[in-house]
Residue, then its C-alpha position, 0 to 999 in steps of 0.5 A: x513506709x510504702x512496700x515498694x520492694x514487696x516480692x523483691x529480692x536484695x543483695x547488700x554487701x558489707x551489710x553488717x555495719x554502717x551504709x550497708x547495714x542502714x541500707x539493708x534495714x531499709x530495704x527490709x522495711x520497704x519489703x524486700x527479702x534482703x541477703x545479708x552479706x558477712x565477712x567469713x569472721x563477721x556476725x549479721x545478728x545485729x543487722x538481722x534483729x534490725x531487719x525483723x524490728x522493721x518488719x522485714x525478711x532476711x537471711x545471711x550470706x557469707x562471701x569475703x568480697x576480695x575473694x572472687x570466687x567467693x563473690x561468684x558463689x554468694x551471688x549464685x547462692x543467693x538467685x538459686x535460693x531465690x527463685x533465681x532473681x536478685x532485684x537490687x544489689x547494693x555493694x561497696x568497693x573492697x579493700x585489702x585488710 
């Protein structure tokens, strides 16, 4: 697989299941370091395991996407921890539970 995202950072929300998880794994397989967003009650272990199996690198970031303050803090945490740069961001519309 082409590693077209080598050296890039991707932030993927909703990454603990479904399309978000698949996106996170694919980006990691193509070379991105992936910030795996999870809700405070979520578990990123399966996504991080799949990222590792794909030969990628990822880390978890906790934020409830319904809370703007948590979203801002998450983006700052990822950007500051990764030399101030997020090259790719995947998000989905968050709806109240």
